[in-house]
C-alpha positions, -999 to 999 in steps of 0.1 A, spaced: -78 -812 -166 -68 -836 -187 -91 -828 -221 -83 -799 -221 -43 -807 -227 -53 -836 -248 -72 -806 -272 -40 -781 -269 -21 -819 -288 -53 -817 -313 -49 -780 -324 -9 -790 -326 -14 -809 -351 -36 -791 -369 -14 -764 -360 21 -785 -379 -3 -800 -409 -12 -759 -416 25 -751 -413 34 -781 -437 6 -774 -461 24 -741 -464 60 -743 -458 69 -776 -474 37 -794 -491 31 -761 -518 68 -756 -527 74 -793 -534 43 -788 -558 58 -754 -571 91 -785 -576 65 -808 -592 53 -785 -614 92 -777 -626 91 -735 -615 126 -719 -621 134 -712 -583 115 -724 -552 113 -703 -521 110 -726 -488 111 -720 -450 134 -741 -434 129 -727 -396 93 -739 -406 110 -779 -400 119 -767 -367 83 -759 -355 64 -783 -374 87 -809 -351 77 -789 -323 43 -791 -327 46 -823 -339 58 -841 -308 42 -813 -282 9 -818 -304 16 -861 -303 28 -862 -264 -4 -839 -253 -28 -860 -279 -13 -894 -257 -5 -886 -223 -29 -852 -217 -1 -842 -196 -2 -873 -176 36 -871 -171 49 -834 -165 80 -822 -184 86 -792 -168 93 -793 -127 73 -760 -123 89 -750 -88 128 -750 -98 120 -742 -130 138 -771 -150 130 -796 -175 124 -832 -158 131 -857 -178 106 -862 -202 110 -830 -214 147 -837 -224 134 -865 -238 105 -841 -254 134 -818 -267 155 -842 -280 134 -853 -302 119 -821 -313 155 -820 -323 158 -850 -344 119 -842 -361 138 -805 -374 170 -819 -385 151 -849 -399 128 -824 -419 151 -803 -431 179 -822 -441 149 -840 -459 138 -816 -472 171 -803 -485 173 -833 -503 144 -840 -519 147 -806 -538 185 -810 -544 179 -847 -562 150 -828 -581 178 -802 -593 173 -771 -569 204 -755 -554 
């Protein structure tokens, strides 16, 4: 069962990479080429953060430390740490991309 979680972690990381390519990398390439306007997906930073954090968690632990209590339908302390990490990564990605595009002259 642990191998399935680890494989799921790899898939989450691949998904994060694909979304980052489409939502972050390609707009940055357009900006480097001097495009008049750039369209990027700010919500993608949340999905990328979610996939990165859970992908890394499942790949390294294989869900050895459960993030939720199924019986009580609540998060465990590990789950709360994962939620905080997702928020930090998502906010850092959003504000980082925003600052980067503003420094390149885009609004």
